[in-house]
N, C-alpha and C positions, 0 to 999 in steps of 0.2 A: 523383771524390773530391778531386782537386786544386782544382777549382772551389769545392767546399764549404769547403775549408780557407781559400781566399782570401776567400770571402764572410764566413766567421767572423772572420777577422783584421780585415777591413775594418769589420765591425760593432763589434768590440771597440775598435778605434782611434777610431771615431766616438763611442762612449760615453765613452771616456777624454777625448777632446778636448772633448766636450760638458760634462763635469764641470769641466774647466779654464776654459772660457768662463763657466760659471755662477759659479765662484769669482771670476773676474776681475770679473764684474758685481756680485757681492756686495761685493767690495773697494771698488768705486766707490760702491755704494749706502751703505756704512757709512763713507765718507769716508777710507778708508785711503790712497787715492791723493793726498790732500792733503799727506801727509808722506812717502810711500814710492813708489818706482818699482822696476821689475824690475831694472834694471841700473846705476842710479846713485843716489848719496846725494842726497836732497833735504834735508828737515829731519831725517828719520830715515834709518836705513840702507837700502840697496837690498835687495830680497827675496833676491837671489842671495847677498849677503853674510851675511844672516841664515841662509840655508840652509847655507852653508859653515861658519859658526861653530858651528851646532848639529848638524852632520852625524853626529857620533858620540855624541850625547847621547840616551840612551834615554828620558830624562824630558822631552825638549824639548817635546813636544806639550802635556803638562800644564803645564809652566812657562810656556810662551808663551801658552797659552789664558788662564791666570790674568793674565798681564801685559796682554793685550789688554783684558780686562774691568776690571782694577783699576789699570792704569797702572804706571809705574815710572820710575826714573832711575838712571844710573850705569853701566850695562853698555856703552853706546855713547857716553858723554860726559855732560855735565851738562844737556843739553836734555831735559826730562822728556817721557815719553809720557803723555798724559792718559788718565784712566780712560774707558772706553767702555761704560757700563752699558746703552746702547741695543742692544748686541750681545749676543745670547743666548749661553749656553754652547755650544750646538750650532753656532751660526754662527761663534763664535770658533774652535772646533775645526776646522771646515771651512776657515776662512781660514788657520789655522796650518798645517794639512796642505798646503794649496795653496802657501803661502809656502815651506815646507820642500822642496817639489818643484822649486823653481827651481835651475837649474845655472848 
């Protein structure tokens, strides 16, 4: 039984890390990494800073999904985030959830 539990946990962690890698690849494919990094500000804020800012905001996924697609300015300074219409709503939601998972 202990062996089964260990295998189940290993499979779950593998799936979770696979999703994280897929989201990282999506961020690269959609050029998010041109302006953002995990742990430091580039042109835009670090993913971990975004996650911290929105940690207690129940509407964060919806707000940020819209911002990814439509762009915006003013939350992090005066450098605008351009609109990204090439990112589908589903892709934007996946990316936002991934960004918000950063610690």
